[in-house]
N, C-alpha and C positions, 0 to 999 in steps of 0.2 A: 542043867544041874541046880537043885535048890541050894540057896544060900550064896550063890556067887553072881546072881543076876538081879537087876533092878528094873522094874517096869511100872510105869503109872500111866493110866489113861483117865480122861474125863469124857464121860458120855452123856449126852442130852437128847431128850426126845419128847414129843408130844403124844399123849395117849388119846385114843379115839373116844374113850369113856372112862368114867372114874375107877380108881382102884381102891384097895384097902390093905391094911398091914397083913392080913392073913394071905391074901393072893401074892403080895410081894414076898412075903417070906418064903412061899412055895417057889416063886421064881428064883430067889436068892439061893435056895438049897440046890436047885437044879443047876444053877451057874456054878456053885462051889464044886459040885460033883463033876461037871463037863470040864472045868479047869484043873481038876485033880488037886484040889486045895483041902485043907482041914479046918473045919469050923471049931473055934474054942468057945465063943459065946456070941449071942446076938441081942441087942437091946432095941426095943422100939420106943421112940420118944413121940408122944402124941402132941401135936401142935395144932389143935383144931382150927380148921378142918383139915389140916395137912398133917404130914408125919415124916419121920426120919427113922431108918433102920440102920444102926452101926453094928457092923460085923467084925469081930476080932477073929482073924484066921491065923493058923500058926505061921503062915508066910507073910502076913501083915494085916490089911484091912480092906474091907469094902463098905462104902457109905452110899445108901440109896436115899435121896431126898425127893419128896413129892409135894407139889403145890396144887391142891384140889381146885383152887379158884380158876386156873388156867389149864388144869391137867397136864402139867409139865413134870418131868423128871430129870434130875441131874445126879449122875452116879460117878463115884471115883473108885477106881480099882488100883491098888498099890500092892506090889507083891515082888518077892525075890524068885517067884517062878517066871520063866519065860513064856508066858501063856499066849495062845493065838487070839489076836484082837478080832479076827474074822469070826471066831467061835462065839465070842461075846456078842457081836452085832447080830449074827444069825439067830442066836437064842432069843435076844430081845425082840427082834422082828417076827419070829415065829410064836413066842409066848404071848406077846401083846397085840399080835395082828396089825403090825404097823410097817411101813415102807421106808420112812426116813429116820436115820439115826445119825447124829453128829458125834464124831469122835475126835478128840484132841489128844494127841500123843505128847505127854508131859516129859516122860523120861523112859529111855530104852537103852540100857547099856550094861556091860559086865561091871560088877563092883570093883574088880581088879583094876580096870581102866579108869574108873572114877578115883581110885586111890592114887594111881600114878599121876593124874592131873593135879592132885592136891600137893603132891611132894615138891 
């Protein structure tokens, strides 16, 4: 149920070749659709030769950071949707044609449980 859950993952991977903001925006659009989220806006920040894409989604945010010098990506997905981590990993692997993706689960809980812990 949207609004009662909290999940955050940090994903990192090395790309086999360079990427660019246009390709990355297409990937993020697919990701948002696959996770049944709603994009509010996206902002590309150029940090030549690298870049970041910050996406505000109704359910929270997605940040995609790319370092061209080492073809490395660090991505954060924070949402109140209980999305499937495996769906994220599978899309990354197929879209960028890679085999290794590192996922760190930062938070995965019901917000109601979180509130109870604070009382």
